[in-house]
A tleap script that builds the chain and sets N, CA, C and O, in Angstrom:
source leaprc.protein.ff14SB
mol = sequence {
  NMET ASN ILE LEU PHE LEU CYS THR GLY ASN
  SER CYS ARG SER GLN MET ALA GLU GLY TRP
  ALA ARG ARG LEU ALA PRO PRO GLY TRP THR
  ILE GLN SER ALA GLY ILE GLU ALA HIE GLY
  THR ASN PRO ARG ALA ILE ALA VAL MET ALA
  GLU ALA ARG VAL ASP ILE ALA GLY GLN GLU
  SER THR ARG VAL THR GLU ALA MET LEU GLN
  GLU ALA ASP LEU VAL VAL THR VAL CYS GLY
  HIE ALA ASP GLU HIE CYS PRO VAL LEU PRO
  ALA GLY THR ARG LYS GLU HIE TRP PRO LEU
  ASN ASP PRO ALA LYS ALA THR GLY THR GLU
  GLU GLU ILE MET ALA VAL PHE ARG ALA THR
  ARG ASP GLU VAL ARG GLU ARG VAL ALA GLY
  LEU MET ALA ARG LEU GLN GLU SER ALA CALA
}
set mol.1.N position { 109.734 98.798 91.167 }
set mol.1.CA position { 109.189 99.789 92.096 }
set mol.1.C position { 109.881 99.618 93.439 }
set mol.1.O position { 110.026 98.500 93.934 }
set mol.2.N position { 110.305 100.728 94.024 }
set mol.2.CA position { 110.958 100.738 95.327 }
set mol.2.C position { 110.195 101.723 96.208 }
set mol.2.O position { 110.175 102.924 95.936 }
set mol.3.N position { 109.563 101.204 97.272 }
set mol.3.CA position { 108.743 102.025 98.167 }
set mol.3.C position { 109.399 102.075 99.538 }
set mol.3.O position { 109.797 101.048 100.089 }
set mol.4.N position { 109.508 103.287 100.084 }
set mol.4.CA position { 110.058 103.501 101.411 }
set mol.4.C position { 108.982 104.123 102.293 }
set mol.4.O position { 108.455 105.190 101.978 }
set mol.5.N position { 108.656 103.449 103.405 }
set mol.5.CA position { 107.727 103.979 104.398 }
set mol.5.C position { 108.556 104.658 105.482 }
set mol.5.O position { 109.457 104.052 106.063 }
set mol.6.N position { 108.242 105.920 105.746 }
set mol.6.CA position { 109.055 106.719 106.654 }
set mol.6.C position { 108.217 107.208 107.827 }
set mol.6.O position { 107.110 107.714 107.646 }
set mol.7.N position { 108.763 107.049 109.041 }
set mol.7.CA position { 108.079 107.443 110.269 }
set mol.7.C position { 109.105 108.103 111.192 }
set mol.7.O position { 110.280 108.220 110.844 }
set mol.8.N position { 108.656 108.524 112.351 }
set mol.8.CA position { 109.592 109.143 113.288 }
set mol.8.C position { 110.602 108.124 113.809 }
set mol.8.O position { 111.809 108.319 113.665 }
set mol.9.N position { 110.115 107.036 114.416 }
set mol.9.CA position { 111.017 106.096 115.071 }
set mol.9.C position { 111.109 104.727 114.442 }
set mol.9.O position { 111.845 103.873 114.937 }
set mol.10.N position { 110.373 104.492 113.352 }
set mol.10.CA position { 110.382 103.195 112.672 }
set mol.10.C position { 110.116 102.050 113.643 }
set mol.10.O position { 110.812 101.035 113.643 }
set mol.11.N position { 109.065 102.245 114.490 }
set mol.11.CA position { 108.760 101.204 115.477 }
set mol.11.C position { 107.378 100.585 115.313 }
set mol.11.O position { 107.200 99.413 115.642 }
set mol.12.N position { 106.389 101.336 114.813 }
set mol.12.CA position { 105.016 100.821 114.716 }
set mol.12.C position { 104.441 100.964 113.311 }
set mol.12.O position { 104.391 100.002 112.544 }
set mol.13.N position { 104.008 102.187 112.987 }
set mol.13.CA position { 103.260 102.420 111.750 }
set mol.13.C position { 104.046 102.056 110.498 }
set mol.13.O position { 103.526 101.361 109.625 }
set mol.14.N position { 105.283 102.511 110.399 }
set mol.14.CA position { 106.076 102.209 109.201 }
set mol.14.C position { 106.425 100.723 109.147 }
set mol.14.O position { 106.538 100.151 108.063 }
set mol.15.N position { 106.595 100.103 110.305 }
set mol.15.CA position { 106.868 98.658 110.339 }
set mol.15.C position { 105.651 97.877 109.843 }
set mol.15.O position { 105.783 96.925 109.073 }
set mol.16.N position { 104.456 98.293 110.298 }
set mol.16.CA position { 103.229 97.640 109.835 }
set mol.16.C position { 103.075 97.826 108.327 }
set mol.16.O position { 102.736 96.881 107.615 }
set mol.17.N position { 103.321 99.040 107.842 }
set mol.17.CA position { 103.191 99.320 106.411 }
set mol.17.C position { 104.168 98.468 105.606 }
set mol.17.O position { 103.807 97.931 104.558 }
set mol.18.N position { 105.395 98.342 106.088 }
set mol.18.CA position { 106.367 97.490 105.401 }
set mol.18.C position { 105.881 96.049 105.356 }
set mol.18.O position { 105.966 95.395 104.317 }
set mol.19.N position { 105.370 95.552 106.479 }
set mol.19.CA position { 104.881 94.174 106.524 }
set mol.19.C position { 103.736 93.932 105.552 }
set mol.19.O position { 103.738 92.948 104.813 }
set mol.20.N position { 102.754 94.839 105.557 }
set mol.20.CA position { 101.626 94.682 104.629 }
set mol.20.C position { 102.079 94.810 103.179 }
set mol.20.O position { 101.643 94.043 102.320 }
set mol.21.N position { 102.949 95.773 102.904 }
set mol.21.CA position { 103.395 95.968 101.527 }
set mol.21.C position { 104.182 94.760 101.026 }
set mol.21.O position { 104.033 94.360 99.871 }
set mol.22.N position { 105.013 94.180 101.880 }
set mol.22.CA position { 105.738 92.965 101.468 }
set mol.22.C position { 104.748 91.848 101.124 }
set mol.22.O position { 104.980 91.069 100.200 }
set mol.23.N position { 103.655 91.777 101.868 }
set mol.23.CA position { 102.635 90.750 101.644 }
set mol.23.C position { 101.850 91.027 100.357 }
set mol.23.O position { 101.524 90.092 99.625 }
set mol.24.N position { 101.543 92.302 100.071 }
set mol.24.CA position { 100.609 92.651 99.003 }
set mol.24.C position { 101.263 93.112 97.700 }
set mol.24.O position { 100.604 93.151 96.661 }
set mol.25.N position { 102.536 93.457 97.741 }
set mol.25.CA position { 103.213 93.959 96.536 }
set mol.25.C position { 103.505 92.828 95.552 }
set mol.25.O position { 103.681 91.676 95.950 }
set mol.26.N position { 103.554 93.168 94.261 }
set mol.26.CA position { 103.927 92.172 93.261 }
set mol.26.C position { 105.379 91.707 93.477 }
set mol.26.O position { 106.182 92.428 94.070 }
set mol.27.N position { 105.701 90.518 93.000 }
set mol.27.CA position { 107.087 90.037 93.110 }
set mol.27.C position { 108.047 91.018 92.441 }
set mol.27.O position { 107.733 91.608 91.407 }
set mol.28.N position { 109.202 91.178 93.038 }
set mol.28.CA position { 110.228 92.028 92.457 }
set mol.28.C position { 110.230 93.460 92.971 }
set mol.28.O position { 111.186 94.200 92.736 }
set mol.29.N position { 109.175 93.857 93.667 }
set mol.29.CA position { 109.150 95.211 94.222 }
set mol.29.C position { 110.002 95.247 95.488 }
set mol.29.O position { 110.036 94.274 96.242 }
set mol.30.N position { 110.682 96.351 95.719 }
set mol.30.CA position { 111.482 96.539 96.926 }
set mol.30.C position { 110.670 97.366 97.916 }
set mol.30.O position { 110.177 98.447 97.593 }
set mol.31.N position { 110.543 96.840 99.111 }
set mol.31.CA position { 109.769 97.495 100.168 }
set mol.31.C position { 110.693 97.686 101.365 }
set mol.31.O position { 111.338 96.744 101.824 }
set mol.32.N position { 110.746 98.923 101.865 }
set mol.32.CA position { 111.579 99.225 103.020 }
set mol.32.C position { 110.821 100.156 103.959 }
set mol.32.O position { 109.850 100.802 103.566 }
set mol.33.N position { 111.280 100.212 105.202 }
set mol.33.CA position { 110.800 101.236 106.125 }
set mol.33.C position { 112.000 101.758 106.898 }
set mol.33.O position { 113.007 101.073 107.075 }
set mol.34.N position { 111.855 102.997 107.350 }
set mol.34.CA position { 112.926 103.622 108.122 }
set mol.34.C position { 112.318 104.748 108.941 }
set mol.34.O position { 111.152 105.108 108.777 }
set mol.35.N position { 113.136 105.287 109.819 }
set mol.35.CA position { 112.688 106.391 110.649 }
set mol.35.C position { 113.657 107.550 110.601 }
set mol.35.O position { 114.813 107.402 110.206 }
set mol.36.N position { 113.171 108.696 111.007 }
set mol.36.CA position { 114.052 109.845 111.200 }
set mol.36.C position { 115.042 109.461 112.308 }
set mol.36.O position { 116.196 109.888 112.307 }
set mol.37.N position { 114.560 108.647 113.247 }
set mol.37.CA position { 115.349 108.038 114.324 }
set mol.37.C position { 115.015 106.548 114.309 }
set mol.37.O position { 114.096 106.133 113.602 }
set mol.38.N position { 115.737 105.744 115.068 }
set mol.38.CA position { 115.411 104.317 115.200 }
set mol.38.C position { 115.098 104.032 116.666 }
set mol.38.O position { 115.964 104.180 117.528 }
set mol.39.N position { 113.852 103.621 116.952 }
set mol.39.CA position { 113.417 103.374 118.328 }
set mol.39.C position { 113.273 101.899 118.653 }
set mol.39.O position { 112.937 101.564 119.789 }
set mol.40.N position { 113.515 101.000 117.700 }
set mol.40.CA position { 113.290 99.574 117.922 }
set mol.40.C position { 111.859 99.210 117.593 }
set mol.40.O position { 110.953 100.020 117.790 }
set mol.41.N position { 111.643 98.008 117.096 }
set mol.41.CA position { 110.303 97.575 116.709 }
set mol.41.C position { 109.459 97.340 117.962 }
set mol.41.O position { 109.900 96.682 118.903 }
set mol.42.N position { 108.246 97.883 117.964 }
set mol.42.CA position { 107.354 97.792 119.113 }
set mol.42.C position { 106.777 96.379 119.221 }
set mol.42.O position { 106.215 95.873 118.250 }
set mol.43.N position { 106.906 95.732 120.387 }
set mol.43.CA position { 106.390 94.367 120.563 }
set mol.43.C position { 104.884 94.243 120.307 }
set mol.43.O position { 104.423 93.205 119.831 }
set mol.44.N position { 104.129 95.276 120.614 }
set mol.44.CA position { 102.682 95.224 120.353 }
set mol.44.C position { 102.402 95.252 118.850 }
set mol.44.O position { 101.474 94.594 118.380 }
set mol.45.N position { 103.191 96.002 118.103 }
set mol.45.CA position { 103.032 96.017 116.643 }
set mol.45.C position { 103.323 94.632 116.074 }
set mol.45.O position { 102.607 94.152 115.195 }
set mol.46.N position { 104.366 93.999 116.575 }
set mol.46.CA position { 104.703 92.637 116.138 }
set mol.46.C position { 103.548 91.690 116.452 }
set mol.46.O position { 103.179 90.854 115.627 }
set mol.47.N position { 102.980 91.826 117.652 }
set mol.47.CA position { 101.902 90.932 118.093 }
set mol.47.C position { 100.641 91.084 117.243 }
set mol.47.O position { 100.064 90.082 116.819 }
set mol.48.N position { 100.201 92.328 116.985 }
set mol.48.CA position { 98.959 92.492 116.228 }
set mol.48.C position { 99.146 92.111 114.761 }
set mol.48.O position { 98.204 91.646 114.118 }
set mol.49.N position { 100.333 92.301 114.237 }
set mol.49.CA position { 100.585 91.858 112.858 }
set mol.49.C position { 100.596 90.334 112.795 }
set mol.49.O position { 100.110 89.749 111.827 }
set mol.50.N position { 101.144 89.693 113.815 }
set mol.50.CA position { 101.153 88.222 113.865 }
set mol.50.C position { 99.721 87.687 113.917 }
set mol.50.O position { 99.430 86.641 113.336 }
set mol.51.N position { 98.824 88.397 114.608 }
set mol.51.CA position { 97.418 87.991 114.635 }
set mol.51.C position { 96.829 87.959 113.222 }
set mol.51.O position { 95.938 87.162 112.929 }
set mol.52.N position { 97.338 88.835 112.353 }
set mol.52.CA position { 96.865 88.905 110.964 }
set mol.52.C position { 97.734 88.037 110.033 }
set mol.52.O position { 97.645 88.129 108.809 }
set mol.53.N position { 98.560 87.208 110.642 }
set mol.53.CA position { 99.447 86.289 109.924 }
set mol.53.C position { 100.474 87.005 109.041 }
set mol.53.O position { 100.816 86.538 107.955 }
set mol.54.N position { 100.956 88.151 109.536 }
set mol.54.CA position { 102.036 88.874 108.875 }
set mol.54.C position { 103.169 88.974 109.890 }
set mol.54.O position { 103.020 89.607 110.935 }
set mol.55.N position { 104.297 88.349 109.580 }
set mol.55.CA position { 105.429 88.304 110.502 }
set mol.55.C position { 106.364 89.477 110.236 }
set mol.55.O position { 107.020 89.537 109.197 }
set mol.56.N position { 106.419 90.418 111.194 }
set mol.56.CA position { 107.354 91.532 111.067 }
set mol.56.C position { 108.463 91.445 112.124 }
set mol.56.O position { 109.244 92.382 112.289 }
set mol.57.N position { 108.524 90.324 112.829 }
set mol.57.CA position { 109.501 90.177 113.912 }
set mol.57.C position { 110.941 90.285 113.414 }
set mol.57.O position { 111.821 90.697 114.170 }
set mol.58.N position { 111.194 89.923 112.162 }
set mol.58.CA position { 112.556 89.973 111.625 }
set mol.58.C position { 112.929 91.315 111.018 }
set mol.58.O position { 114.080 91.525 110.635 }
set mol.59.N position { 111.963 92.227 110.927 }
set mol.59.CA position { 112.255 93.551 110.381 }
set mol.59.C position { 113.045 94.352 111.411 }
set mol.59.O position { 112.832 94.215 112.616 }
set mol.60.N position { 113.955 95.184 110.924 }
set mol.60.CA position { 114.764 95.988 111.830 }
set mol.60.C position { 114.302 97.429 111.832 }
set mol.60.O position { 113.826 97.942 110.819 }
set mol.61.N position { 114.444 98.081 112.978 }
set mol.61.CA position { 114.171 99.510 113.088 }
set mol.61.C position { 115.445 100.228 112.673 }
set mol.61.O position { 116.478 100.118 113.334 }
set mol.62.N position { 115.358 100.966 111.567 }
set mol.62.CA position { 116.545 101.613 111.025 }
set mol.62.C position { 116.314 103.103 110.804 }
set mol.62.O position { 115.177 103.555 110.667 }
set mol.63.N position { 117.407 103.857 110.771 }
set mol.63.CA position { 117.358 105.277 110.420 }
set mol.63.C position { 117.449 105.393 108.913 }
set mol.63.O position { 118.168 104.638 108.258 }
set mol.64.N position { 116.712 106.347 108.373 }
set mol.64.CA position { 116.729 106.558 106.934 }
set mol.64.C position { 118.132 106.996 106.504 }
set mol.64.O position { 118.795 107.771 107.194 }
set mol.65.N position { 118.566 106.489 105.361 }
set mol.65.CA position { 119.878 106.847 104.827 }
set mol.65.C position { 119.711 107.546 103.481 }
set mol.65.O position { 118.659 107.461 102.847 }
set mol.66.N position { 120.748 108.226 103.067 }
set mol.66.CA position { 120.742 108.890 101.765 }
set mol.66.C position { 120.538 107.859 100.659 }
set mol.66.O position { 119.842 108.129 99.680 }
set mol.67.N position { 121.140 106.680 100.808 }
set mol.67.CA position { 121.002 105.620 99.792 }
set mol.67.C position { 119.541 105.176 99.665 }
set mol.67.O position { 119.050 104.979 98.554 }
set mol.68.N position { 118.849 105.018 100.791 }
set mol.68.CA position { 117.430 104.630 100.748 }
set mol.68.C position { 116.626 105.655 99.963 }
set mol.68.O position { 115.785 105.298 99.139 }
set mol.69.N position { 116.889 106.931 100.225 }
set mol.69.CA position { 116.161 108.000 99.542 }
set mol.69.C position { 116.486 108.028 98.050 }
set mol.69.O position { 115.601 108.253 97.225 }
set mol.70.N position { 117.747 107.800 97.706 }
set mol.70.CA position { 118.160 107.811 96.304 }
set mol.70.C position { 117.510 106.672 95.520 }
set mol.70.O position { 117.170 106.833 94.348 }
set mol.71.N position { 117.338 105.520 96.173 }
set mol.71.CA position { 116.803 104.331 95.493 }
set mol.71.C position { 115.275 104.324 95.429 }
set mol.71.O position { 114.702 103.621 94.596 }
set mol.72.N position { 114.608 105.089 96.290 }
set mol.72.CA position { 113.144 105.034 96.385 }
set mol.72.C position { 112.475 105.705 95.190 }
set mol.72.O position { 112.870 106.789 94.762 }
set mol.73.N position { 111.455 105.036 94.666 }
set mol.73.CA position { 110.581 105.646 93.658 }
set mol.73.C position { 109.472 106.437 94.346 }
set mol.73.O position { 108.998 107.450 93.832 }
set mol.74.N position { 109.067 105.945 95.530 }
set mol.74.CA position { 107.987 106.559 96.292 }
set mol.74.C position { 108.342 106.510 97.771 }
set mol.74.O position { 108.734 105.465 98.290 }
set mol.75.N position { 108.202 107.647 98.443 }
set mol.75.CA position { 108.370 107.720 99.894 }
set mol.75.C position { 106.997 108.030 100.480 }
set mol.75.O position { 106.349 109.005 100.099 }
set mol.76.N position { 106.565 107.184 101.414 }
set mol.76.CA position { 105.284 107.384 102.091 }
set mol.76.C position { 105.579 107.731 103.544 }
set mol.76.O position { 106.088 106.902 104.298 }
set mol.77.N position { 105.253 108.968 103.932 }
set mol.77.CA position { 105.400 109.354 105.335 }
set mol.77.C position { 104.110 108.957 106.052 }
set mol.77.O position { 103.009 109.213 105.565 }
set mol.78.N position { 104.268 108.325 107.222 }
set mol.78.CA position { 103.094 107.798 107.932 }
set mol.78.C position { 102.812 108.533 109.240 }
set mol.78.O position { 102.005 108.081 110.052 }
set mol.79.N position { 103.482 109.669 109.440 }
set mol.79.CA position { 103.194 110.513 110.597 }
set mol.79.C position { 103.587 111.934 110.270 }
set mol.79.O position { 104.423 112.181 109.401 }
set mol.80.N position { 102.973 112.867 110.976 }
set mol.80.CA position { 103.220 114.282 110.720 }
set mol.80.C position { 104.663 114.692 110.948 }
set mol.80.O position { 105.208 115.484 110.179 }
set mol.81.N position { 105.295 114.166 111.996 }
set mol.81.CA position { 106.679 114.525 112.296 }
set mol.81.C position { 107.600 114.119 111.150 }
set mol.81.O position { 108.464 114.894 110.739 }
set mol.82.N position { 107.417 112.909 110.638 }
set mol.82.CA position { 108.257 112.459 109.521 }
set mol.82.C position { 107.972 113.277 108.266 }
set mol.82.O position { 108.881 113.578 107.492 }
set mol.83.N position { 106.710 113.633 108.071 }
set mol.83.CA position { 106.356 114.446 106.907 }
set mol.83.C position { 107.028 115.816 106.995 }
set mol.83.O position { 107.567 116.315 106.007 }
set mol.84.N position { 106.991 116.418 108.183 }
set mol.84.CA position { 107.586 117.739 108.374 }
set mol.84.C position { 109.110 117.703 108.324 }
set mol.84.O position { 109.735 118.674 107.897 }
set mol.85.N position { 109.713 116.596 108.756 }
set mol.85.CA position { 111.168 116.493 108.831 }
set mol.85.C position { 111.760 115.575 107.764 }
set mol.85.O position { 112.922 115.178 107.855 }
set mol.86.N position { 110.970 115.245 106.768 }
set mol.86.CA position { 111.447 114.379 105.696 }
set mol.86.C position { 112.625 115.047 105.000 }
set mol.86.O position { 112.537 116.215 104.622 }
set mol.87.N position { 113.713 114.329 104.829 }
set mol.87.CA position { 114.845 114.911 104.099 }
set mol.87.C position { 114.424 115.274 102.672 }
set mol.87.O position { 113.428 114.768 102.154 }
set mol.88.N position { 115.187 116.142 102.064 }
set mol.88.CA position { 114.918 116.531 100.682 }
set mol.88.C position { 115.031 115.289 99.807 }
set mol.88.O position { 116.007 114.544 99.890 }
set mol.89.N position { 114.022 115.078 98.969 }
set mol.89.CA position { 114.004 113.894 98.109 }
set mol.89.C position { 114.646 114.207 96.764 }
set mol.89.O position { 114.578 115.336 96.278 }
set mol.90.N position { 115.266 113.198 96.171 }
set mol.90.CA position { 115.846 113.398 94.841 }
set mol.90.C position { 114.767 113.768 93.822 }
set mol.90.O position { 113.601 113.407 93.981 }
set mol.91.N position { 115.161 114.480 92.791 }
set mol.91.CA position { 114.220 114.842 91.726 }
set mol.91.C position { 113.583 113.576 91.172 }
set mol.91.O position { 114.264 112.578 90.937 }
set mol.92.N position { 112.279 113.625 90.969 }
set mol.92.CA position { 111.570 112.478 90.399 }
set mol.92.C position { 111.033 111.497 91.426 }
set mol.92.O position { 110.227 110.631 91.084 }
set mol.93.N position { 111.463 111.612 92.678 }
set mol.93.CA position { 110.942 110.728 93.727 }
set mol.93.C position { 109.602 111.276 94.184 }
set mol.93.O position { 109.496 112.435 94.585 }
set mol.94.N position { 108.579 110.432 94.120 }
set mol.94.CA position { 107.246 110.842 94.553 }
set mol.94.C position { 107.120 110.693 96.066 }
set mol.94.O position { 107.798 109.873 96.685 }
set mol.95.N position { 106.240 111.502 96.645 }
set mol.95.CA position { 106.005 111.439 98.088 }
set mol.95.C position { 104.506 111.460 98.340 }
set mol.95.O position { 103.758 112.193 97.693 }
set mol.96.N position { 104.088 110.646 99.288 }
set mol.96.CA position { 102.690 110.593 99.700 }
set mol.96.C position { 102.682 110.633 101.222 }
set mol.96.O position { 103.570 110.067 101.860 }
set mol.97.N position { 101.687 111.295 101.812 }
set mol.97.CA position { 101.602 111.389 103.271 }
set mol.97.C position { 100.323 110.749 103.780 }
set mol.97.O position { 99.228 111.038 103.297 }
set mol.98.N position { 100.485 109.868 104.773 }
set mol.98.CA position { 99.350 109.248 105.458 }
set mol.98.C position { 99.379 109.719 106.912 }
set mol.98.O position { 100.290 109.336 107.646 }
set mol.99.N position { 98.428 110.525 107.353 }
set mol.99.CA position { 98.432 111.024 108.732 }
set mol.99.C position { 97.867 109.995 109.709 }
set mol.99.O position { 96.722 110.109 110.148 }
set mol.100.N position { 98.659 109.013 110.038 }
set mol.100.CA position { 98.221 107.944 110.943 }
set mol.100.C position { 98.504 108.314 112.396 }
set mol.100.O position { 99.566 108.848 112.712 }
set mol.101.N position { 97.546 108.026 113.276 }
set mol.101.CA position { 97.768 108.226 114.709 }
set mol.101.C position { 98.775 107.201 115.211 }
set mol.101.O position { 98.854 106.087 114.692 }
set mol.102.N position { 99.542 107.586 116.221 }
set mol.102.CA position { 100.572 106.713 116.781 }
set mol.102.C position { 99.970 105.793 117.847 }
set mol.102.O position { 99.587 106.266 118.916 }
set mol.103.N position { 99.880 104.485 117.574 }
set mol.103.CA position { 99.302 103.580 118.568 }
set mol.103.C position { 100.156 103.475 119.836 }
set mol.103.O position { 99.641 103.118 120.896 }
set mol.104.N position { 101.440 103.777 119.740 }
set mol.104.CA position { 102.313 103.697 120.909 }
set mol.104.C position { 101.942 104.730 121.973 }
set mol.104.O position { 102.368 104.622 123.123 }
set mol.105.N position { 101.155 105.721 121.591 }
set mol.105.CA position { 100.718 106.744 122.552 }
set mol.105.C position { 99.394 106.384 123.219 }
set mol.105.O position { 98.884 107.145 124.040 }
set mol.106.N position { 98.838 105.227 122.869 }
set mol.106.CA position { 97.563 104.802 123.450 }
set mol.106.C position { 97.714 104.577 124.952 }
set mol.106.O position { 98.763 104.145 125.431 }
set mol.107.N position { 96.642 104.880 125.683 }
set mol.107.CA position { 96.639 104.665 127.129 }
set mol.107.C position { 95.422 103.833 127.506 }
set mol.107.O position { 94.502 103.655 126.708 }
set mol.108.N position { 95.433 103.338 128.711 }
set mol.108.CA position { 94.323 102.536 129.213 }
set mol.108.C position { 94.795 101.160 129.610 }
set mol.108.O position { 95.976 100.941 129.879 }
set mol.109.N position { 93.846 100.228 129.643 }
set mol.109.CA position { 94.194 98.853 129.978 }
set mol.109.C position { 94.954 98.244 128.798 }
set mol.109.O position { 94.971 98.797 127.699 }
set mol.110.N position { 95.566 97.119 129.046 }
set mol.110.CA position { 96.289 96.442 127.964 }
set mol.110.C position { 95.339 96.114 126.814 }
set mol.110.O position { 95.710 96.238 125.647 }
set mol.111.N position { 94.134 95.703 127.138 }
set mol.111.CA position { 93.154 95.381 126.096 }
set mol.111.C position { 92.784 96.630 125.280 }
set mol.111.O position { 92.637 96.551 124.061 }
set mol.112.N position { 92.635 97.767 125.945 }
set mol.112.CA position { 92.322 99.022 125.239 }
set mol.112.C position { 93.480 99.452 124.339 }
set mol.112.O position { 93.271 99.896 123.210 }
set mol.113.N position { 94.683 99.316 124.847 }
set mol.113.CA position { 95.869 99.669 124.052 }
set mol.113.C position { 95.983 98.760 122.835 }
set mol.113.O position { 96.246 99.225 121.726 }
set mol.114.N position { 95.785 97.473 123.045 }
set mol.114.CA position { 95.877 96.527 121.920 }
set mol.114.C position { 94.784 96.800 120.881 }
set mol.114.O position { 95.003 96.592 119.688 }
set mol.115.N position { 93.618 97.261 121.322 }
set mol.115.CA position { 92.548 97.605 120.380 }
set mol.115.C position { 92.987 98.765 119.479 }
set mol.115.O position { 92.655 98.787 118.294 }
set mol.116.N position { 93.723 99.717 120.028 }
set mol.116.CA position { 94.239 100.830 119.232 }
set mol.116.C position { 95.268 100.308 118.226 }
set mol.116.O position { 95.261 100.721 117.066 }
set mol.117.N position { 96.138 99.415 118.653 }
set mol.117.CA position { 97.126 98.822 117.738 }
set mol.117.C position { 96.432 98.059 116.607 }
set mol.117.O position { 96.850 98.137 115.452 }
set mol.118.N position { 95.370 97.320 116.944 }
set mol.118.CA position { 94.638 96.567 115.909 }
set mol.118.C position { 93.963 97.507 114.918 }
set mol.118.O position { 93.957 97.246 113.715 }
set mol.119.N position { 93.395 98.599 115.422 }
set mol.119.CA position { 92.751 99.569 114.534 }
set mol.119.C position { 93.782 100.187 113.592 }
set mol.119.O position { 93.508 100.373 112.406 }
set mol.120.N position { 94.953 100.502 114.109 }
set mol.120.CA position { 96.023 101.051 113.264 }
set mol.120.C position { 96.460 100.020 112.236 }
set mol.120.O position { 96.642 100.346 111.063 }
set mol.121.N position { 96.628 98.775 112.671 }
set mol.121.CA position { 97.001 97.698 111.740 }
set mol.121.C position { 96.013 97.603 110.587 }
set mol.121.O position { 96.413 97.481 109.429 }
set mol.122.N position { 94.731 97.658 110.903 }
set mol.122.CA position { 93.698 97.519 109.881 }
set mol.122.C position { 93.669 98.729 108.946 }
set mol.122.O position { 93.477 98.580 107.739 }
set mol.123.N position { 93.861 99.929 109.507 }
set mol.123.CA position { 93.902 101.128 108.663 }
set mol.123.C position { 95.113 101.088 107.733 }
set mol.123.O position { 95.014 101.439 106.558 }
set mol.124.N position { 96.246 100.660 108.265 }
set mol.124.CA position { 97.458 100.577 107.449 }
set mol.124.C position { 97.256 99.568 106.325 }
set mol.124.O position { 97.673 99.809 105.192 }
set mol.125.N position { 96.620 98.439 106.631 }
set mol.125.CA position { 96.379 97.433 105.585 }
set mol.125.C position { 95.521 98.023 104.463 }
set mol.125.O position { 95.825 97.841 103.284 }
set mol.126.N position { 94.449 98.731 104.835 }
set mol.126.CA position { 93.580 99.337 103.818 }
set mol.126.C position { 94.341 100.330 102.952 }
set mol.126.O position { 94.186 100.345 101.731 }
set mol.127.N position { 95.159 101.156 103.585 }
set mol.127.CA position { 95.927 102.157 102.841 }
set mol.127.C position { 96.952 101.490 101.923 }
set mol.127.O position { 97.110 101.890 100.769 }
set mol.128.N position { 97.646 100.474 102.438 }
set mol.128.CA position { 98.648 99.777 101.619 }
set mol.128.C position { 97.975 99.068 100.447 }
set mol.128.O position { 98.472 99.124 99.322 }
set mol.129.N position { 96.848 98.403 100.699 }
set mol.129.CA position { 96.135 97.715 99.613 }
set mol.129.C position { 95.706 98.709 98.538 }
set mol.129.O position { 95.832 98.427 97.346 }
set mol.130.N position { 95.204 99.862 98.950 }
set mol.130.CA position { 94.819 100.889 97.991 }
set mol.130.C position { 96.013 101.406 97.199 }
set mol.130.O position { 95.925 101.611 95.989 }
set mol.131.N position { 97.125 101.613 97.890 }
set mol.131.CA position { 98.347 102.067 97.229 }
set mol.131.C position { 98.824 101.056 96.196 }
set mol.131.O position { 99.177 101.426 95.076 }
set mol.132.N position { 98.833 99.780 96.571 }
set mol.132.CA position { 99.284 98.737 95.636 }
set mol.132.C position { 98.391 98.707 94.398 }
set mol.132.O position { 98.883 98.572 93.278 }
set mol.133.N position { 97.086 98.830 94.598 }
set mol.133.CA position { 96.162 98.824 93.458 }
set mol.133.C position { 96.417 100.005 92.539 }
set mol.133.O position { 96.446 99.846 91.319 }
set mol.134.N position { 96.606 101.208 93.121 }
set mol.134.CA position { 96.864 102.402 92.312 }
set mol.134.C position { 98.167 102.292 91.539 }
set mol.134.O position { 98.226 102.628 90.357 }
set mol.135.N position { 99.215 101.817 92.214 }
set mol.135.CA position { 100.525 101.715 91.559 }
set mol.135.C position { 100.509 100.678 90.438 }
set mol.135.O position { 101.113 100.886 89.386 }
set mol.136.N position { 99.817 99.560 90.664 }
set mol.136.CA position { 99.761 98.536 89.621 }
set mol.136.C position { 98.928 99.009 88.430 }
set mol.136.O position { 99.247 98.685 87.286 }
set mol.137.N position { 97.852 99.779 88.689 }
set mol.137.CA position { 97.045 100.328 87.598 }
set mol.137.C position { 97.862 101.286 86.749 }
set mol.137.O position { 97.811 101.239 85.520 }
set mol.138.N position { 98.622 102.163 87.417 }
set mol.138.CA position { 99.382 103.165 86.670 }
set mol.138.C position { 100.561 102.538 85.932 }
set mol.138.O position { 101.045 103.098 84.949 }
set mol.139.N position { 101.028 101.378 86.400 }
set mol.139.CA position { 102.139 100.696 85.721 }
set mol.139.C position { 101.647 99.884 84.521 }
set mol.139.O position { 102.428 99.543 83.632 }
set mol.140.N position { 100.351 99.579 84.502 }
set mol.140.CA position { 99.802 98.725 83.423 }
set mol.140.C position { 99.591 99.499 82.142 }
set mol.140.O position { 99.140 98.933 81.146 }
savepdb mol mol.pdb
quit
């Protein structure tokens, strides 16, 4: 199984999804994330994932390539912009859309902003865990 998480800038939501999926996926599965653009990994996303003992600091913010799309069995778009601008997928590639709010747009005090990042982290974990369970059931 090869899963690609796709977002606008590959800085927060798709990075979190990649981190959780790497943690929760069975051995041998390929997990990647990319963006329509590459904005660099958000330091707050790295911090809140580290709080959950998931290290995404070594993940890179990358632009989606034709090769990534060709190799993917499933593409998960994690924002509306990526869903609307998702490149045409090869025949047989499944697509799923998760309409996640962008924590990078949060405003307020640092504590309020970090609370939004934590809420996104937790929602992404729930969605990834559910996805892994569904995919493993259908493969069995």
